N, C-alpha and C positions, 0 to 999 in steps of 0.2 A: 366772532372774535376769539382770539386765543384765550386759553385758560390763564388767569392771573398767577404769576409765580409767587412763592413765599419769600418773605423777607426773613432771613435767618441770621444775618451778621449784625453784631451790636453796632458797628460804625454806621450801618444804614439806618437803624432806629435813631441813633443819636443825631444823625443828619436831618431826618425828617422832624424830630423833636425841636431842633435848634433853628432850622431854616424854614420849616414849613408853617402853614396856617393851621389853626385848631378851631374846631367847632364842638362846643360842649352841649351835651344833653344831660339828663338826670342820671342815666345808667351808664353812658359810655362818652368817650371823647374821640372825635375823628381828627387825626393829623393828616394833612395833605401836602405833598411837595411834588411840583411838576418835574418830570425828567423827559429826555428826549428819546424815548424808546416807543416801540409800537405795541407794548403790552403794559399791563399794570402789575406792580408788585404790592402785595398786601401782607400785613403782619398783624398779630394779635398779642396784646400785652395784658396780663391778668396778675396783679400783685398778691401778696400774701394778706393784705388788708381785706381782700374779698372773703377769705375763709380758708378751710382746709383744702386739701387737694381735690376732693370730690367736688366741692362747690366751684373751685377754679377751673376744673376741666369741663364741668357742665356749662359754665359761662362761655369758655372758649368754643365748645361745640356749637352753642346757640349762635354765637357771632359768626362762625365759619359758615354754618347752614344758611343763615340770613344773607350773608354776603354772596354766597353761591347763587342764590335766587335772583339777585339784582345785578350780578357782575356783568352780564351780557348787555345791560342797559347803560353801563358806565363808559364815559370817553376813555380812550386808551392813552397811556403816557403818563401815569402818575404813580408815585410811591404813596401807599395809603396805610395808616396804622390805626387800629382801633384799641383804645385802652379802656378797660372796664373801671367803673367806679363802684364804691362800696354797695350802693343800692342795687347793683345788678345781681347780687347773690339772691335776692328775693324776687327778682323780675321773672315774668313768664316769657315764653317764646315770642308771644305777640307784643309785649312791651319792648323787647329788644328790637323786634322787627320794625315797629313804628318809629322808634328813636333812630335806628340806623338810617331808615328811609329820610326821616326829617334832617338828619346831619348831612346826608349826601345831597339833598336838595339844597340846603343852605350853602354848601360848598360849590353848588352848580356843577356837579360832575356828571349828571344825567345828560344823555344825548337829547338834542332838542325835541325829537319826535316823541319822547317818552312823557315829557312834562305836560 
């Protein structure tokens, strides 16, 4: 599968937030919107409620790495946004991994042979 592209434009984030479905966990929220492309586009949102820049960047790194590990198992053709919640600032790598996998399973984004 192709490497997922990054969502960089604000209008794409707004489109996913307003028209997409969301799946909330305790550390993060997954927003998903189907698009008609052969790749996934993924974005990460970490607000200042999480903490200072060190904490925010740590959470973003953890989310990016965990998504990188599971990205080849996800069906193509989606806009995906992960939004951090305040509890994520104290979460470990494995907490975020577990919650990301749970949210993706609930959204039914895994290919059939993975589940």
